[in-house]
Backbone as CSV, one residue per row, in Angstrom:
resi,resn,N_x,N_y,N_z,CA_x,CA_y,CA_z,C_x,C_y,C_z
1,MET,138.900,118.795,74.707,138.894,117.823,73.616,140.342,117.513,73.243
2,GLU,140.630,116.272,72.974,141.971,115.822,72.631,142.384,116.396,71.283
3,GLN,143.644,116.862,71.224,144.170,117.436,69.989,144.385,116.324,68.961
4,ALA,143.907,116.552,67.743,144.062,115.562,66.674,145.534,115.461,66.297
5,ARG,145.944,114.238,66.009,147.331,114.019,65.589,147.449,114.267,64.101
6,SER,148.603,114.666,63.674,148.819,114.900,62.246,149.026,113.556,61.564
7,PRO,148.838,113.513,60.227,149.063,112.256,59.506,150.482,111.739,59.684
8,ASP,151.446,112.639,59.878,152.848,112.220,60.050,153.046,111.451,61.351
9,GLU,152.280,111.815,62.393,152.417,111.129,63.671,151.886,109.703,63.597
10,ILE,150.907,109.458,62.746,150.296,108.135,62.655,151.027,107.266,61.631
11,LYS,151.635,107.863,60.634,152.429,107.144,59.621,151.613,106.126,58.829
12,LEU,150.678,106.610,58.042,149.913,105.762,57.142,150.521,105.822,55.751
13,THR,150.240,104.802,54.955,150.623,104.873,53.544,149.647,105.835,52.860
14,VAL,149.959,106.238,51.655,149.085,107.139,50.903,147.710,106.490,50.726
15,LYS,147.695,105.198,50.403,146.430,104.496,50.188,145.627,104.386,51.482
16,GLN,146.292,104.115,52.589,145.598,104.041,53.868,144.978,105.392,54.242
17,GLU,145.730,106.464,54.021,145.222,107.814,54.299,144.003,108.113,53.431
18,LYS,144.100,107.760,52.163,142.981,107.988,51.246,141.752,107.194,51.700
19,PHE,141.961,105.967,52.144,140.879,105.122,52.645,140.220,105.774,53.867
20,ALA,141.019,106.219,54.835,140.488,106.846,56.052,139.702,108.115,55.708
21,GLN,140.248,108.930,54.801,139.561,110.167,54.415,138.254,109.875,53.683
22,ALA,138.261,108.834,52.870,137.029,108.463,52.149,135.950,108.007,53.129
23,LEU,136.347,107.283,54.166,135.374,106.857,55.183,134.761,108.072,55.892
24,VAL,135.605,109.027,56.255,135.120,110.223,56.947,134.213,111.045,56.033
25,SER,134.462,110.997,54.739,133.642,111.777,53.809,132.245,111.180,53.634
26,GLY,132.035,109.980,54.189,130.706,109.389,54.131,130.595,108.162,53.239
27,MET,131.691,107.753,52.630,131.650,106.560,51.777,131.523,105.309,52.643
28,SER,130.928,104.272,52.058,130.884,102.976,52.744,132.303,102.403,52.750
29,GLN,132.518,101.369,53.543,133.843,100.750,53.570,134.219,100.241,52.178
30,ARG,133.269,99.635,51.480,133.537,99.119,50.136,133.938,100.260,49.193
31,GLU,133.143,101.334,49.194,133.432,102.466,48.304,134.784,103.098,48.631
32,ALA,135.069,103.242,49.933,136.337,103.831,50.361,137.516,102.966,49.909
33,TYR,137.356,101.667,50.054,138.421,100.752,49.646,138.651,100.846,48.134
34,LYS,137.553,100.852,47.382,137.665,100.940,45.916,138.302,102.257,45.479
35,SER,138.063,103.335,46.229,138.640,104.623,45.847,140.132,104.696,46.155
36,ALA,140.592,103.885,47.114,141.999,103.944,47.528,142.874,102.844,46.935
37,TYR,142.275,101.718,46.608,143.051,100.562,46.154,142.543,100.063,44.804
38,SER,143.385,99.307,44.126,142.995,98.678,42.876,142.171,97.437,43.214
39,THR,140.982,97.352,42.633,140.087,96.236,42.957,139.591,95.534,41.701
40,LYS,140.296,95.713,40.590,139.837,95.157,39.308,139.509,93.678,39.372
41,ASN,140.383,92.887,39.972,140.208,91.435,39.974,139.628,90.904,41.275
42,MET,138.957,91.764,42.035,138.418,91.342,43.332,136.894,91.262,43.291
43,LYS,136.357,90.267,43.984,134.904,90.150,44.127,134.461,91.088,45.252
44,ASP,133.181,91.469,45.201,132.655,92.369,46.220,132.815,91.801,47.628
45,ALA,132.604,90.515,47.785,132.737,89.891,49.107,134.164,90.028,49.628
46,THR,135.135,89.875,48.751,136.543,90.012,49.132,136.848,91.461,49.485
47,ILE,136.323,92.385,48.682,136.524,93.820,48.950,135.915,94.170,50.307
48,ASP,134.698,93.685,50.557,134.029,93.986,51.825,134.837,93.474,53.019
49,ARG,135.318,92.232,52.927,136.068,91.644,54.029,137.381,92.407,54.248
50,THR,138.095,92.712,53.160,139.372,93.414,53.254,139.168,94.836,53.785
51,ALA,138.123,95.501,53.315,137.838,96.866,53.769,137.502,96.867,55.259
52,PHE,136.722,95.877,55.697,136.375,95.773,57.114,137.625,95.587,57.957
53,GLU,138.492,94.648,57.545,139.737,94.377,58.282,140.621,95.618,58.312
54,LEU,140.689,96.321,57.181,141.512,97.523,57.094,140.965,98.616,58.022
55,SER,139.651,98.724,58.099,139.057,99.762,58.960,139.335,99.501,60.439
56,LYS,139.609,98.256,60.796,139.900,97.894,62.190,141.389,98.008,62.518
57,HIS,142.233,98.249,61.513,143.683,98.414,61.725,143.885,99.578,62.701
58,PRO,144.672,99.402,63.740,144.813,100.440,64.774,145.210,101.830,64.229
59,LYS,146.147,101.872,63.305,146.583,103.174,62.775,145.479,103.830,61.947
60,ILE,144.775,103.037,61.153,143.700,103.591,60.322,142.536,104.019,61.204
61,SER,142.230,103.213,62.192,141.156,103.548,63.123,141.477,104.854,63.867
62,ALA,142.738,105.003,64.288,143.155,106.221,64.989,143.057,107.431,64.052
63,ARG,143.503,107.277,62.826,143.445,108.389,61.865,141.992,108.745,61.549
64,TYR,141.139,107.736,61.396,139.719,107.962,61.144,139.123,108.796,62.282
65,ASN,139.415,108.402,63.524,138.891,109.135,64.682,139.423,110.569,64.720
66,ASP,140.700,110.765,64.375,141.261,112.115,64.331,140.571,112.964,63.263
67,LEU,140.398,112.382,62.089,139.729,113.127,61.013,138.293,113.472,61.398
68,LEU,137.619,112.536,62.053,136.250,112.767,62.501,136.207,113.891,63.539
69,SER,137.166,113.905,64.448,137.230,114.971,65.461,137.452,116.323,64.800
70,GLU,138.344,116.366,63.822,138.592,117.624,63.094,137.311,118.104,62.414
71,LEU,136.608,117.181,61.800,135.361,117.522,61.105,134.323,118.056,62.090
72,LYS,134.219,117.404,63.246,133.267,117.856,64.263,133.622,119.257,64.747
73,GLU,134.906,119.518,64.990,135.328,120.842,65.439,134.980,121.901,64.396
74,LYS,135.222,121.603,63.149,134.891,122.559,62.094,133.390,122.783,62.022
75,SER,132.621,121.720,62.159,131.165,121.840,62.113,130.653,122.645,63.287
76,LEU,131.185,122.394,64.489,130.767,123.148,65.660,131.118,124.610,65.507
77,TRP,132.312,124.898,65.025,132.709,126.284,64.831,131.788,126.944,63.826
78,THR,131.460,126.254,62.767,130.598,126.824,61.742,129.220,127.140,62.313
79,ALA,128.651,126.237,63.081,127.338,126.491,63.684,127.431,127.647,64.678
80,GLU,128.464,127.659,65.479,128.646,128.741,66.452,128.837,130.067,65.748
81,GLN,129.637,130.071,64.694,129.868,131.306,63.945,128.577,131.796,63.294
82,ALA,127.800,130.876,62.749,126.528,131.259,62.129,125.606,131.905,63.156
83,ILE,125.540,131.331,64.344,124.708,131.905,65.403,125.214,133.281,65.794
84,ASN,126.534,133.414,65.947,127.104,134.716,66.299,126.797,135.763,65.231
85,ASP,126.910,135.387,63.972,126.611,136.327,62.887,125.143,136.730,62.889
86,LEU,124.265,135.782,63.125,122.838,136.094,63.175,122.520,137.019,64.354
87,ILE,123.151,136.777,65.487,122.944,137.644,66.648,123.450,139.048,66.332
88,TRP,124.597,139.142,65.670,125.160,140.443,65.303,124.186,141.202,64.389
89,ILE,123.661,140.515,63.376,122.702,141.139,62.450,121.457,141.597,63.211
90,LYS,120.963,140.747,64.071,119.764,141.079,64.850,120.005,142.310,65.719
91,GLU,121.147,142.360,66.387,121.456,143.498,67.253,121.668,144.782,66.448
92,LYS,122.314,144.681,65.293,122.503,145.864,64.432,121.151,146.378,63.944
93,ALA,120.275,145.461,63.545,118.946,145.862,63.076,118.157,146.491,64.224
94,ARG,118.242,145.911,65.411,117.545,146.472,66.584,118.051,147.877,66.874
95,SER,119.367,148.035,66.859,119.969,149.341,67.106,119.510,150.363,66.067
96,ASP,119.493,149.944,64.801,119.056,150.845,63.722,117.583,151.219,63.891
97,ILE,116.762,150.269,64.306,115.339,150.549,64.537,115.193,151.566,65.673
98,GLN,115.991,151.403,66.743,115.905,152.323,67.880,116.384,153.724,67.504
99,GLU,117.426,153.795,66.673,117.987,155.102,66.306,117.216,155.788,65.185
100,ALA,116.879,155.061,64.138,116.306,155.678,62.937,114.820,155.386,62.767
101,GLY,114.261,154.567,63.606,112.858,154.218,63.466,112.682,152.982,62.590
102,MET,111.480,152.512,62.585,111.146,151.290,61.851,111.119,151.571,60.353
103,ARG,111.900,150.788,59.623,111.887,150.848,58.157,111.833,149.418,57.653
104,MET,111.477,149.277,56.395,111.344,147.935,55.812,112.662,147.170,55.921
105,ALA,113.785,147.796,55.609,115.069,147.092,55.594,115.473,146.609,56.979
106,ASN,115.422,147.494,57.971,115.885,147.073,59.291,114.905,146.113,59.961
107,SER,113.616,146.307,59.738,112.651,145.384,60.345,112.735,144.007,59.694
108,SER,112.928,143.967,58.385,113.073,142.677,57.691,114.317,141.943,58.169
109,SER,115.425,142.672,58.310,116.669,142.066,58.788,116.493,141.512,60.198
110,PHE,115.844,142.304,61.033,115.627,141.884,62.417,114.768,140.619,62.466
111,LEU,113.632,140.652,61.782,112.714,139.500,61.807,113.339,138.258,61.202
112,GLN,114.057,138.419,60.092,114.689,137.272,59.448,115.764,136.665,60.339
113,SER,116.560,137.514,61.017,117.602,136.970,61.896,116.982,136.244,63.087
114,VAL,115.886,136.773,63.638,115.203,136.093,64.741,114.665,134.744,64.268
115,LYS,114.056,134.742,63.078,113.514,133.492,62.528,114.623,132.456,62.350
116,GLU,115.735,132.878,61.770,116.846,131.940,61.533,117.458,131.455,62.845
117,LEU,117.577,132.343,63.822,118.095,131.918,65.126,117.173,130.883,65.759
118,ASN,115.873,131.093,65.636,114.917,130.119,66.167,115.057,128.773,65.470
119,GLU,115.262,128.798,64.166,115.433,127.544,63.422,116.714,126.839,63.834
120,VAL,117.819,127.595,63.923,119.106,127.006,64.286,119.050,126.409,65.684
121,SER,118.403,127.124,66.602,118.373,126.655,67.984,117.255,125.652,68.247
122,GLY,116.344,125.490,67.292,115.255,124.537,67.461,114.115,125.062,68.312
123,VAL,114.123,126.354,68.630,113.085,126.935,69.476,111.713,126.774,68.849
124,MET,111.592,127.085,67.586,110.287,127.067,66.940,109.797,125.650,66.649
125,ALA,110.693,124.684,66.600,110.261,123.321,66.310,109.266,122.846,67.362
126,ASP,109.605,123.069,68.648,108.698,122.663,69.724,107.417,123.481,69.692
127,THR,107.557,124.785,69.442,106.386,125.655,69.386,105.470,125.241,68.247
128,ASN,106.051,124.938,67.088,105.240,124.506,65.947,104.544,123.184,66.233
129,LYS,105.233,122.262,66.895,104.620,120.983,67.241,103.467,121.207,68.209
130,THR,103.683,122.081,69.192,102.640,122.375,70.172,101.457,123.041,69.489
131,ALA,101.733,124.002,68.612,100.655,124.695,67.899,99.869,123.716,67.032
132,ALA,100.562,122.826,66.365,99.884,121.835,65.517,99.017,120.914,66.373
133,ALA,99.527,120.500,67.522,98.750,119.641,68.421,97.522,120.387,68.934
134,ASN,97.707,121.656,69.299,96.569,122.464,69.764,95.538,122.640,68.661
135,LEU,95.998,122.866,67.436,95.084,123.027,66.308,94.271,121.751,66.092
136,ARG,94.939,120.598,66.128,94.227,119.323,65.972,93.193,119.135,67.091
137,ARG,93.563,119.502,68.331,92.646,119.384,69.462,91.434,120.295,69.269
138,LEU,91.689,121.538,68.832,90.584,122.470,68.609,89.680,122.014,67.461
139,GLU,90.285,121.474,66.407,89.478,120.960,65.292,88.601,119.804,65.750
140,ALA,89.147,118.940,66.581,88.369,117.809,67.097,87.220,118.319,67.973
141,GLN,87.506,119.342,68.795,86.447,119.918,69.629,85.376,120.570,68.762
142,ALA,85.798,121.257,67.692,84.833,121.902,66.788,83.965,120.846,66.108
143,ASP,84.605,119.746,65.667,83.836,118.659,65.042,82.830,118.079,66.028
144,LYS,83.272,117.897,67.288,82.390,117.348,68.314,81.238,118.318,68.576
145,SER,81.553,119.614,68.667,80.512,120.623,68.906,79.526,120.680,67.747
146,ALA,80.031,120.575,66.533,79.137,120.586,65.361,78.217,119.371,65.392
147,ALA,78.753,118.232,65.753,77.934,117.010,65.841,76.878,117.160,66.939
148,GLU,77.278,117.737,68.080,76.322,117.957,69.167,75.228,118.936,68.741
149,ALA,75.592,119.964,67.990,74.613,120.943,67.505,73.597,120.276,66.581
150,ILE,74.068,119.381,65.734,73.164,118.654,64.817,72.190,117.798,65.623
151,ILE,72.702,117.134,66.646,71.841,116.285,67.494,70.790,117.144,68.193
152,ILE,71.205,118.278,68.758,70.263,119.164,69.450,69.204,119.680,68.487
153,LYS,69.621,120.090,67.286,68.673,120.589,66.288,67.676,119.494,65.905
154,THR,68.176,118.287,65.724,67.301,117.170,65.367,66.282,116.913,66.477
155,LYS,66.734,116.940,67.716,65.817,116.738,68.846,64.789,117.866,68.901
156,ALA,65.238,119.093,68.663,64.315,120.235,68.671,63.275,120.088,67.565
157,ASP,63.720,119.647,66.387,62.785,119.432,65.278,61.742,118.383,65.649
158,VAL,62.185,117.315,66.313,61.267,116.249,66.719,60.243,116.801,67.720
159,VAL,60.727,117.572,68.694,59.831,118.153,69.700,58.831,119.087,69.036
160,LEU,59.325,119.935,68.092,58.433,120.857,67.383,57.373,120.099,66.598
161,LYS,57.806,119.051,65.918,56.855,118.262,65.135,55.815,117.628,66.051
162,LYS,56.244,117.125,67.205,55.303,116.545,68.160,54.345,117.621,68.654
163,SER,54.900,118.795,68.908,54.071,119.898,69.391,53.059,120.308,68.323
164,GLU,53.529,120.386,67.079,52.637,120.739,65.972,51.562,119.665,65.805
165,SER,51.983,118.403,65.941,51.026,117.298,65.817,50.002,117.359,66.936
166,ALA,50.445,117.683,68.145,49.529,117.775,69.278,48.534,118.912,69.060
167,GLU,49.019,120.033,68.549,48.130,121.171,68.257,47.116,120.796,67.196
168,LEU,47.584,120.103,66.147,46.676,119.665,65.080,45.614,118.721,65.635
169,MET,46.051,117.805,66.484,45.104,116.865,67.085,44.077,117.613,67.923
170,GLN,44.519,118.589,68.669,43.598,119.365,69.498,42.600,120.125,68.643
171,ILE,43.063,120.694,67.521,42.169,121.406,66.604,41.134,120.444,66.040
172,LEU,41.598,119.255,65.628,40.676,118.255,65.090,39.655,117.819,66.151
173,ILE,40.148,117.600,67.349,39.235,117.189,68.433,38.205,118.290,68.702
174,ASN,38.722,119.508,68.759,37.812,120.644,68.993,36.785,120.755,67.872
175,ALA,37.256,120.551,66.637,36.336,120.652,65.481,35.297,119.557,65.572
176,LEU,35.725,118.374,65.925,34.798,117.266,66.041,33.810,117.503,67.184
177,MET,34.287,118.026,68.271,33.420,118.282,69.413,32.395,119.365,69.082
178,ASP,32.895,120.370,68.351,31.984,121.438,67.952,30.928,120.882,66.998
179,GLY,31.310,119.949,66.168,30.372,119.365,65.201,29.352,118.508,65.906
180,GLU,29.683,117.887,66.995,28.751,117.036,67.722,27.755,117.865,68.485
181,ASP,28.167,119.056,68.911,27.286,119.925,69.670,26.167,120.459,68.796
182,GLU,26.367,120.544,67.573,25.349,121.129,66.688,24.277,120.199,66.413
């Protein structure tokens, strides 16, 4: 990665430096311009146009990119350091569990560090998405099975009723036949 230049190498005015830093901090061009320059008698359209032109100035653009690179390096180091610290905690807890046995403190530290490492690395995000998709699929299958069970029960009830009706008819026929024989 290219080494960031110092503000002295780029030679910005104090206001230009303030403008570049405000942009890197997340301000809009208008907000950055207002924070660095006097804008009392300026309309927003004028501020917007001037801020846009200023942001395209080669020295300001170069300083903005340098500041952004510095910020990225710090952010990467911070994420890397956080991961290293979590790994250290996890390994210390594992070692303590192996030497002294399972206790609430060391097991909690171990589990929490594993959980945080999974979150930082995004491991569990995919697993959670997959689990949620599987759960939805299983729920849909359960709903389908429940609906099929209702249909089968209804058909069985119809068959039973027909069977009961047929038996009743046979009893009536038999009764009538017996009555005719007498």
